[in-house]
The first five atom37 places (N, CA, C, CB, O) and aatype in JSON, in Angstrom:
{
  "aatype": [20, 20, 20, 20, 20, 20, 20, 20, 20, 20, 20, 20, 20, 20, 20, 20, 20, 20, 20, 20, 20, 20, 20, 20, 20, 20, 20, 20, 20, 20, 20, 20, 20, 20, 20, 20, 20, 20, 20, 20, 20, 20, 20, 20, 20, 20, 20, 20, 20, 20, 20, 20, 20, 20, 20, 20, 20, 20, 20, 20, 20, 20, 20, 20, 20, 20, 20, 20, 20, 20, 20, 20, 20, 20, 20, 20, 20, 20, 20, 20, 20, 20, 20, 20, 20, 20, 20, 20, 20, 20, 20, 20, 20, 20, 20, 20, 20, 20, 20, 20, 20, 20, 20, 20, 20, 20, 20, 20, 20, 20, 20, 20, 20],
  "atom_mask": [
    [1, 1, 1, 1, 1],
    [1, 1, 1, 1, 1],
    [1, 1, 1, 1, 1],
    [1, 1, 1, 1, 1],
    [1, 1, 1, 1, 1],
    [1, 1, 1, 1, 1],
    [1, 1, 1, 1, 1],
    [1, 1, 1, 1, 1],
    [1, 1, 1, 1, 1],
    [1, 1, 1, 1, 1],
    [1, 1, 1, 1, 1],
    [1, 1, 1, 1, 1],
    [1, 1, 1, 1, 1],
    [1, 1, 1, 1, 1],
    [1, 1, 1, 1, 1],
    [1, 1, 1, 1, 1],
    [1, 1, 1, 1, 1],
    [1, 1, 1, 1, 1],
    [1, 1, 1, 1, 1],
    [1, 1, 1, 1, 1],
    [1, 1, 1, 1, 1],
    [1, 1, 1, 1, 1],
    [1, 1, 1, 1, 1],
    [1, 1, 1, 1, 1],
    [1, 1, 1, 1, 1],
    [1, 1, 1, 1, 1],
    [1, 1, 1, 1, 1],
    [1, 1, 1, 1, 1],
    [1, 1, 1, 1, 1],
    [1, 1, 1, 1, 1],
    [1, 1, 1, 1, 1],
    [1, 1, 1, 1, 1],
    [1, 1, 1, 1, 1],
    [1, 1, 1, 1, 1],
    [1, 1, 1, 1, 1],
    [1, 1, 1, 1, 1],
    [1, 1, 1, 1, 1],
    [1, 1, 1, 1, 1],
    [1, 1, 1, 1, 1],
    [1, 1, 1, 1, 1],
    [1, 1, 1, 1, 1],
    [1, 1, 1, 1, 1],
    [1, 1, 1, 1, 1],
    [1, 1, 1, 1, 1],
    [1, 1, 1, 1, 1],
    [1, 1, 1, 1, 1],
    [1, 1, 1, 1, 1],
    [1, 1, 1, 1, 1],
    [1, 1, 1, 1, 1],
    [1, 1, 1, 1, 1],
    [1, 1, 1, 1, 1],
    [1, 1, 1, 1, 1],
    [1, 1, 1, 1, 1],
    [1, 1, 1, 1, 1],
    [1, 1, 1, 1, 1],
    [1, 1, 1, 1, 1],
    [1, 1, 1, 1, 1],
    [1, 1, 1, 1, 1],
    [1, 1, 1, 1, 1],
    [1, 1, 1, 1, 1],
    [1, 1, 1, 1, 1],
    [1, 1, 1, 1, 1],
    [1, 1, 1, 1, 1],
    [1, 1, 1, 1, 1],
    [1, 1, 1, 1, 1],
    [1, 1, 1, 1, 1],
    [1, 1, 1, 1, 1],
    [1, 1, 1, 1, 1],
    [1, 1, 1, 1, 1],
    [1, 1, 1, 1, 1],
    [1, 1, 1, 1, 1],
    [1, 1, 1, 1, 1],
    [1, 1, 1, 1, 1],
    [1, 1, 1, 1, 1],
    [1, 1, 1, 1, 1],
    [1, 1, 1, 1, 1],
    [1, 1, 1, 1, 1],
    [1, 1, 1, 1, 1],
    [1, 1, 1, 1, 1],
    [1, 1, 1, 1, 1],
    [1, 1, 1, 1, 1],
    [1, 1, 1, 1, 1],
    [1, 1, 1, 1, 1],
    [1, 1, 1, 1, 1],
    [1, 1, 1, 1, 1],
    [1, 1, 1, 1, 1],
    [1, 1, 1, 1, 1],
    [1, 1, 1, 1, 1],
    [1, 1, 1, 1, 1],
    [1, 1, 1, 1, 1],
    [1, 1, 1, 1, 1],
    [1, 1, 1, 1, 1],
    [1, 1, 1, 1, 1],
    [1, 1, 1, 1, 1],
    [1, 1, 1, 1, 1],
    [1, 1, 1, 1, 1],
    [1, 1, 1, 1, 1],
    [1, 1, 1, 1, 1],
    [1, 1, 1, 1, 1],
    [1, 1, 1, 1, 1],
    [1, 1, 1, 1, 1],
    [1, 1, 1, 1, 1],
    [1, 1, 1, 1, 1],
    [1, 1, 1, 1, 1],
    [1, 1, 1, 1, 1],
    [1, 1, 1, 1, 1],
    [1, 1, 1, 1, 1],
    [1, 1, 1, 1, 1],
    [1, 1, 1, 1, 1],
    [1, 1, 1, 1, 1],
    [1, 1, 1, 1, 1],
    [1, 1, 1, 1, 1],
    [1, 1, 1, 1, 1]
  ],
  "atom_positions": [
    [[45.8, 113.6, 108.3], [45.52, 113.03, 109.58], [46.84, 112.64, 110.24], [44.58, 111.82, 109.45], [47.74, 113.47, 110.32]],
    [[46.99, 111.41, 110.7], [48.18, 111.02, 111.44], [49.2, 110.31, 110.59], [47.8, 110.16, 112.59], [48.92, 109.25, 110.04]],
    [[50.39, 110.86, 110.48], [51.53, 110.21, 109.83], [51.23, 109.73, 108.41], [51.99, 109.05, 110.66], [51.61, 108.62, 108.04]],
    [[50.56, 110.55, 107.63], [50.33, 110.26, 106.23], [49.12, 109.42, 105.9], [51.5, 109.6, 105.7], [48.94, 109.04, 104.74]],
    [[48.29, 109.11, 106.87], [47.09, 108.33, 106.56], [45.87, 109.25, 106.52], [46.89, 107.2, 107.6], [46.0, 110.46, 106.66]],
    [[44.71, 108.68, 106.32], [43.49, 109.48, 106.21], [42.33, 108.78, 106.89], [43.16, 109.77, 104.75], [42.37, 107.57, 107.14]],
    [[41.3, 109.54, 107.18], [40.09, 108.99, 107.78], [39.21, 108.4, 106.7], [39.32, 110.08, 108.58], [39.08, 108.96, 105.61]],
    [[38.6, 107.26, 107.0], [37.71, 106.58, 106.07], [36.41, 106.27, 106.79], [38.37, 105.27, 105.5], [36.42, 105.68, 107.88]],
    [[35.3, 106.66, 106.21], [33.99, 106.4, 106.83], [33.65, 104.91, 106.72], [32.88, 107.25, 106.15], [33.92, 104.27, 105.71]],
    [[33.07, 104.39, 107.79], [32.57, 103.01, 107.79], [31.15, 103.03, 108.33], [33.49, 102.07, 108.65], [30.76, 103.96, 109.03]],
    [[30.39, 102.01, 108.02], [29.01, 101.9, 108.5], [28.97, 100.93, 109.66], [28.06, 101.44, 107.37], [29.69, 99.93, 109.69]],
    [[28.11, 101.24, 110.62], [27.92, 100.34, 111.76], [26.52, 99.75, 111.67], [28.13, 101.08, 113.12], [25.7, 100.16, 110.85]],
    [[26.27, 98.79, 112.52], [24.94, 98.21, 112.59], [23.96, 99.29, 113.07], [24.91, 96.95, 113.54], [24.36, 100.19, 113.81]],
    [[22.71, 99.22, 112.66], [21.73, 100.21, 113.11], [21.59, 100.17, 114.63], [20.36, 99.95, 112.45], [21.64, 99.11, 115.25]],
    [[21.42, 101.36, 115.23], [21.21, 101.46, 116.67], [20.0, 102.33, 116.94], [22.47, 102.04, 117.37], [19.66, 103.22, 116.15]],
    [[19.34, 102.08, 118.06], [18.23, 102.91, 118.49], [18.8, 104.0, 119.39], [17.12, 102.07, 119.24], [19.64, 103.71, 120.25]],
    [[18.37, 105.23, 119.2], [18.95, 106.34, 119.96], [17.95, 107.46, 120.14], [20.2, 106.86, 119.26], [16.96, 107.57, 119.41]],
    [[18.23, 108.29, 121.13], [17.47, 109.52, 121.29], [18.26, 110.69, 120.75], [17.1, 109.75, 122.76], [17.69, 111.71, 120.37]],
    [[19.59, 110.57, 120.71], [20.45, 111.61, 120.15], [21.44, 110.95, 119.19], [21.2, 112.4, 121.29], [22.21, 110.09, 119.61]],
    [[21.44, 111.34, 117.92], [22.32, 110.68, 116.95], [23.8, 110.89, 117.23], [22.01, 111.19, 115.57], [24.61, 110.0, 116.95]],
    [[24.18, 112.03, 117.79], [25.59, 112.28, 118.1], [26.05, 111.35, 119.21], [25.81, 113.77, 118.51], [27.11, 110.74, 119.11]],
    [[25.25, 111.24, 120.25], [25.6, 110.36, 121.35], [25.69, 108.92, 120.88], [24.58, 110.49, 122.49], [26.63, 108.2, 121.24]],
    [[24.75, 108.48, 120.08], [24.75, 107.1, 119.59], [25.97, 106.83, 118.72], [23.48, 106.82, 118.8], [26.62, 105.8, 118.88]],
    [[26.29, 107.73, 117.81], [27.43, 107.53, 116.9], [28.75, 107.49, 117.68], [27.48, 108.64, 115.84], [29.58, 106.61, 117.45]],
    [[28.92, 108.45, 118.59], [30.16, 108.46, 119.37], [30.27, 107.25, 120.27], [30.24, 109.74, 120.19], [31.34, 106.66, 120.38]],
    [[29.18, 106.87, 120.92], [29.25, 105.72, 121.83], [29.52, 104.43, 121.07], [27.96, 105.59, 122.63], [30.24, 103.56, 121.56]],
    [[28.95, 104.31, 119.86], [29.24, 103.14, 119.02], [30.72, 103.09, 118.68], [28.39, 103.18, 117.72], [31.34, 102.02, 118.74]],
    [[31.3, 104.23, 118.33], [32.74, 104.3, 118.05], [33.55, 103.94, 119.29], [33.12, 105.72, 117.56], [34.49, 103.15, 119.2]],
    [[33.2, 104.51, 120.42], [33.96, 104.31, 121.65], [33.81, 102.9, 122.23], [33.53, 105.32, 122.68], [34.69, 102.42, 122.94]],
    [[32.7, 102.25, 121.93], [32.48, 100.89, 122.43], [33.25, 99.82, 121.65], [31.0, 100.57, 122.38], [33.33, 98.67, 122.08]],
    [[33.81, 100.2, 120.51], [34.55, 99.24, 119.69], [35.99, 99.16, 120.2], [34.52, 99.66, 118.18], [36.77, 100.1, 120.05]],
    [[36.35, 98.05, 120.81], [37.69, 97.88, 121.36], [38.54, 96.93, 120.52], [37.61, 97.38, 122.78], [39.46, 96.3, 121.03]],
    [[38.21, 96.85, 119.24], [39.04, 96.09, 118.3], [40.05, 97.03, 117.67], [38.17, 95.38, 117.2], [39.71, 98.16, 117.33]],
    [[41.27, 96.58, 117.52], [42.32, 97.43, 116.96], [42.06, 97.78, 115.49], [43.67, 96.73, 117.07], [42.38, 98.88, 115.05]],
    [[41.46, 96.85, 114.76], [41.14, 97.13, 113.36], [39.65, 96.93, 113.14], [41.97, 96.23, 112.41], [38.97, 96.26, 113.92]],
    [[39.16, 97.51, 112.06], [37.74, 97.44, 111.75], [37.5, 96.26, 110.83], [37.23, 98.77, 111.11], [37.72, 96.34, 109.62]],
    [[37.04, 95.16, 111.4], [36.77, 93.95, 110.61], [38.0, 93.5, 109.85], [35.62, 94.2, 109.64], [39.12, 93.55, 110.36]],
    [[37.78, 93.05, 108.61], [38.86, 92.59, 107.76], [39.39, 93.7, 106.85], [38.4, 91.43, 106.92], [40.19, 93.44, 105.95]],
    [[38.94, 94.93, 107.09], [39.27, 96.05, 106.2], [40.71, 96.51, 106.3], [38.37, 97.19, 106.49], [41.24, 97.11, 105.37]],
    [[41.35, 96.25, 107.43], [42.69, 96.76, 107.65], [42.69, 98.19, 108.18], [43.47, 96.71, 106.37], [43.76, 98.76, 108.42]],
    [[41.51, 98.76, 108.37], [41.42, 100.12, 108.91], [41.69, 100.1, 110.4], [40.02, 100.75, 108.62], [41.21, 99.22, 111.11]],
    [[42.47, 101.07, 110.88], [42.87, 101.16, 112.27], [41.86, 101.93, 113.11], [44.23, 101.8, 112.38], [41.37, 102.97, 112.68]],
    [[41.56, 101.42, 114.28], [40.74, 102.12, 115.27], [41.7, 102.67, 116.32], [39.64, 101.17, 115.91], [42.13, 101.92, 117.2]],
    [[42.03, 103.94, 116.25], [43.0, 104.55, 117.16], [42.47, 104.64, 118.58], [43.38, 105.94, 116.66], [43.24, 104.9, 119.51]],
    [[41.18, 104.42, 118.78], [40.57, 104.5, 120.11], [40.43, 103.15, 120.8], [39.22, 105.15, 120.01], [39.86, 103.07, 121.88]],
    [[40.93, 102.1, 120.21], [40.66, 100.74, 120.67], [41.08, 100.47, 122.11], [41.33, 99.77, 119.78], [40.45, 99.66, 122.78]],
    [[42.14, 101.12, 122.59], [42.63, 100.88, 123.95], [42.02, 101.82, 124.98], [44.13, 101.01, 123.99], [42.23, 101.65, 126.18]],
    [[41.29, 102.81, 124.53], [40.77, 103.85, 125.41], [39.51, 103.41, 126.15], [40.47, 105.1, 124.61], [38.74, 102.57, 125.67]],
    [[39.33, 103.98, 127.32], [38.13, 103.75, 128.13], [37.41, 105.08, 128.26], [38.48, 103.14, 129.56], [37.55, 105.79, 129.26]],
    [[36.63, 105.42, 127.24], [35.95, 106.72, 127.16], [34.47, 106.47, 126.89], [36.58, 107.62, 126.05], [34.1, 105.55, 126.16]],
    [[33.63, 107.32, 127.49], [32.18, 107.22, 127.29], [31.61, 108.62, 127.07], [31.49, 106.53, 128.51], [32.21, 109.62, 127.47]],
    [[30.46, 108.67, 126.45], [29.74, 109.93, 126.25], [28.92, 110.19, 127.51], [28.83, 109.9, 124.96], [28.04, 109.4, 127.85]],
    [[29.2, 111.3, 128.19], [28.41, 111.61, 129.39], [27.17, 112.42, 129.03], [29.27, 112.38, 130.4], [26.13, 112.27, 129.67]],
    [[27.28, 113.29, 128.01], [26.11, 114.06, 127.57], [26.41, 114.75, 126.25], [25.7, 115.1, 128.64], [27.56, 114.91, 125.85]],
    [[25.32, 115.16, 125.58], [25.42, 115.99, 124.38], [24.56, 117.21, 124.65], [24.96, 115.21, 123.07], [23.37, 117.09, 124.95]],
    [[25.17, 118.37, 124.56], [24.5, 119.63, 124.87], [24.24, 120.4, 123.58], [25.35, 120.48, 125.85], [25.13, 120.56, 122.74]],
    [[23.01, 120.87, 123.43], [22.63, 121.66, 122.26], [22.13, 123.02, 122.72], [21.53, 120.93, 121.43], [21.27, 123.12, 123.6]],
    [[22.69, 124.06, 122.12], [22.29, 125.42, 122.44], [22.27, 126.21, 121.14], [23.27, 126.08, 123.49], [23.32, 126.56, 120.6]],
    [[21.07, 126.48, 120.63], [20.96, 127.13, 119.32], [21.53, 126.2, 118.26], [21.69, 128.49, 119.31], [21.09, 125.06, 118.12]],
    [[22.5, 126.69, 117.5], [23.13, 125.87, 116.47], [24.41, 125.2, 116.98], [23.45, 126.71, 115.25], [25.06, 124.46, 116.23]],
    [[24.77, 125.44, 118.22], [25.99, 124.89, 118.81], [25.71, 123.53, 119.44], [26.56, 125.86, 119.86], [24.73, 123.35, 120.15]],
    [[26.6, 122.57, 119.16], [26.48, 121.22, 119.72], [27.83, 120.87, 120.38], [26.09, 120.15, 118.62], [28.88, 121.01, 119.76]],
    [[27.76, 120.42, 121.62], [28.96, 119.98, 122.32], [28.73, 118.6, 122.89], [29.35, 120.98, 123.43], [27.74, 118.36, 123.58]],
    [[29.66, 117.69, 122.6], [29.61, 116.34, 123.17], [30.63, 116.29, 124.31], [29.92, 115.24, 122.08], [31.8, 116.62, 124.12]],
    [[30.16, 115.88, 125.48], [31.01, 115.79, 126.66], [31.37, 114.33, 126.91], [30.32, 116.4, 127.91], [30.5, 113.49, 127.13]],
    [[32.67, 114.05, 126.86], [33.18, 112.7, 127.07], [33.93, 112.62, 128.39], [34.09, 112.27, 125.9], [34.49, 113.62, 128.86]],
    [[33.95, 111.44, 128.99], [34.73, 111.22, 130.2], [35.51, 109.92, 130.03], [33.82, 111.17, 131.46], [35.11, 109.02, 129.29]],
    [[36.63, 109.85, 130.72], [37.41, 108.63, 130.67], [38.87, 108.88, 130.38], [36.85, 107.7, 129.65], [39.38, 109.99, 130.56]],
    [[39.53, 107.83, 129.92], [40.97, 107.87, 129.7], [41.29, 107.46, 128.27], [41.7, 106.96, 130.69], [40.9, 106.39, 127.81]],
    [[42.02, 108.34, 127.58], [42.51, 108.01, 126.24], [43.84, 107.29, 126.37], [42.65, 109.29, 125.37], [44.71, 107.71, 127.14]],
    [[44.0, 106.21, 125.62], [45.27, 105.49, 125.55], [45.62, 105.43, 124.07], [45.18, 104.03, 126.2], [44.88, 104.89, 123.25]],
    [[46.79, 105.99, 123.75], [47.19, 106.03, 122.35], [48.52, 105.33, 122.17], [47.29, 107.48, 121.86], [49.32, 105.21, 123.1]],
    [[48.74, 104.85, 120.95], [49.94, 104.09, 120.64], [51.12, 104.93, 120.2], [49.64, 103.1, 119.6], [52.13, 104.37, 119.77]],
    [[51.04, 106.24, 120.28], [52.13, 107.11, 119.86], [51.58, 108.42, 119.35], [52.98, 106.43, 118.79], [50.36, 108.61, 119.28]],
    [[52.48, 109.31, 118.98], [52.04, 110.65, 118.58], [51.24, 110.65, 117.28], [53.23, 111.56, 118.43], [50.47, 111.58, 117.04]],
    [[51.39, 109.65, 116.44], [50.57, 109.57, 115.21], [49.1, 109.33, 115.54], [51.09, 108.44, 114.3], [48.23, 109.66, 114.74]],
    [[48.82, 108.75, 116.71], [47.44, 108.5, 117.09], [46.7, 109.77, 117.52], [47.39, 107.5, 118.21], [45.47, 109.78, 117.52]],
    [[47.42, 110.82, 117.89], [46.75, 112.05, 118.32], [45.84, 112.59, 117.22], [47.79, 113.11, 118.71], [44.65, 112.79, 117.48]],
    [[46.33, 112.84, 116.0], [45.42, 113.33, 114.96], [44.4, 112.27, 114.53], [46.21, 113.79, 113.76], [43.31, 112.62, 114.07]],
    [[44.73, 111.01, 114.67], [43.78, 109.95, 114.34], [42.6, 109.96, 115.29], [44.47, 108.58, 114.37], [41.44, 109.91, 114.87]],
    [[42.88, 110.02, 116.58], [41.82, 110.07, 117.6], [40.96, 111.31, 117.39], [42.42, 110.06, 119.03], [39.73, 111.23, 117.41]],
    [[41.61, 112.44, 117.19], [40.87, 113.69, 116.98], [39.95, 113.59, 115.77], [41.84, 114.87, 116.8], [38.78, 113.97, 115.84]],
    [[40.47, 113.08, 114.67], [39.66, 112.96, 113.44], [38.54, 111.95, 113.63], [40.54, 112.53, 112.26], [37.41, 112.22, 113.22]],
    [[38.81, 110.81, 114.24], [37.75, 109.81, 114.43], [36.61, 110.38, 115.26], [38.32, 108.55, 115.1], [35.44, 110.17, 114.92]],
    [[36.93, 111.08, 116.33], [35.88, 111.66, 117.18], [35.13, 112.78, 116.48], [36.47, 112.17, 118.48], [33.9, 112.78, 116.42]],
    [[35.87, 113.75, 115.94], [35.22, 114.92, 115.33], [34.43, 114.56, 114.08], [36.26, 115.97, 114.99], [33.32, 115.06, 113.89]],
    [[34.98, 113.71, 113.23], [34.27, 113.35, 111.99], [33.05, 112.48, 112.27], [35.22, 112.62, 111.05], [32.03, 112.61, 111.6]],
    [[33.14, 111.6, 113.26], [31.99, 110.78, 113.64], [30.86, 111.67, 114.15], [32.38, 109.73, 114.72], [29.71, 111.52, 113.73]],
    [[31.19, 112.59, 115.04], [30.18, 113.49, 115.6], [29.58, 114.39, 114.52], [30.78, 114.36, 116.72], [28.36, 114.6, 114.49]],
    [[30.42, 114.92, 113.64], [29.95, 115.81, 112.57], [29.01, 115.07, 111.62], [31.14, 116.4, 111.79], [27.98, 115.6, 111.22]],
    [[29.37, 113.84, 111.26], [28.52, 113.05, 110.36], [27.15, 112.81, 110.99], [29.21, 111.71, 110.02], [26.13, 112.89, 110.31]],
    [[27.13, 112.5, 112.28], [25.87, 112.22, 112.97], [25.02, 113.48, 113.14], [26.14, 111.6, 114.33], [23.79, 113.41, 113.05]],
    [[25.67, 114.61, 113.37], [24.94, 115.87, 113.62], [24.58, 116.6, 112.35], [25.76, 116.77, 114.51], [23.62, 117.36, 112.31]],
    [[25.36, 116.37, 111.29], [25.17, 117.14, 110.07], [25.76, 118.54, 110.2], [23.7, 117.23, 109.72], [25.47, 119.41, 109.38]],
    [[26.57, 118.74, 111.22], [27.21, 120.04, 111.49], [28.39, 119.79, 112.41], [26.19, 121.07, 112.13], [28.46, 118.74, 113.05]],
    [[29.33, 120.74, 112.49], [30.46, 120.56, 113.4], [30.0, 120.42, 114.86], [31.43, 121.74, 113.28], [29.02, 121.05, 115.28]],
    [[30.72, 119.6, 115.61], [30.42, 119.36, 117.01], [31.69, 119.61, 117.81], [29.88, 117.9, 117.24], [32.75, 119.07, 117.48]],
    [[31.6, 120.42, 118.87], [32.72, 120.6, 119.78], [32.73, 119.39, 120.72], [32.6, 121.96, 120.58], [31.68, 118.87, 121.09]],
    [[33.92, 118.97, 121.11], [34.04, 117.81, 122.0], [34.93, 118.17, 123.18], [34.6, 116.58, 121.24], [35.99, 118.78, 123.02]],
    [[34.47, 117.79, 124.37], [35.3, 117.94, 125.56], [35.6, 116.55, 126.11], [34.6, 118.83, 126.64], [34.83, 115.61, 125.92]],
    [[36.73, 116.45, 126.79], [37.1, 115.21, 127.48], [37.46, 115.58, 128.9], [38.28, 114.46, 126.76], [38.4, 116.34, 129.13]],
    [[36.72, 115.05, 129.84], [36.94, 115.34, 131.26], [36.93, 116.85, 131.54], [38.26, 114.72, 131.73], [37.72, 117.34, 132.34]],
    [[36.04, 117.56, 130.86], [35.85, 118.98, 131.11], [36.77, 119.93, 130.36], [36.01, 119.23, 132.52], [36.63, 121.14, 130.5]],
    [[37.68, 119.41, 129.58], [38.55, 120.3, 128.8], [38.36, 120.05, 127.31], [40.03, 120.1, 129.19], [37.97, 118.95, 126.9]],
    [[38.63, 121.07, 126.49], [38.47, 120.88, 125.04], [39.31, 119.7, 124.55], [38.87, 122.17, 124.27], [40.39, 119.44, 125.08]],
    [[38.8, 119.0, 123.54], [39.5, 117.83, 123.01], [40.94, 118.15, 122.64], [38.76, 117.29, 121.81], [41.84, 117.36, 122.93]],
    [[41.17, 119.3, 121.99], [42.53, 119.65, 121.57], [43.47, 119.74, 122.77], [42.53, 120.99, 120.81], [44.62, 119.33, 122.67]],
    [[43.0, 120.27, 123.9], [43.83, 120.35, 125.11], [44.05, 118.96, 125.69], [43.17, 121.27, 126.16], [45.15, 118.66, 126.16]],
    [[43.03, 118.1, 125.66], [43.17, 116.75, 126.19], [44.16, 115.93, 125.36], [41.81, 116.05, 126.21], [44.8, 115.02, 125.89]],
    [[44.29, 116.25, 124.08], [45.19, 115.52, 123.2], [46.59, 116.12, 123.14], [44.61, 115.46, 121.81], [47.49, 115.55, 122.52]],
    [[46.77, 117.27, 123.77], [48.05, 117.96, 123.71], [49.13, 117.15, 124.4], [47.94, 119.34, 124.35], [48.89, 116.52, 125.43]],
    [[50.33, 117.17, 123.84], [51.46, 116.48, 124.44], [52.09, 117.31, 125.54], [52.49, 116.14, 123.39], [53.0, 116.85, 126.23]],
    [[51.62, 118.55, 125.72], [52.22, 119.44, 126.72], [51.76, 119.07, 128.11], [51.86, 120.9, 126.44], [52.16, 119.71, 129.08]]
  ]
}
């Protein structure tokens, strides 16, 4: 992941939802604490103002569309943000999920170019 660290799964409080991917991502994005409780785990998305606008399903393909502004603390946060979003969506869907931010693929939105 970013600068020698790794992603660690955490549990959130139960939520009511119509789409598990949307619920999982929105729960992640709504957390604006820098760390996760007393665990010492970093939330690389804590400064960002991003929301799930929709989740699109077509056959076996799932795409989560996000809107907003990512704010990161440095280049190490790029792979952290990517992993937090993709792994959260994949866990909720039980399959890989493509993610867009403001209409472009997540990888392009995270590019330093």
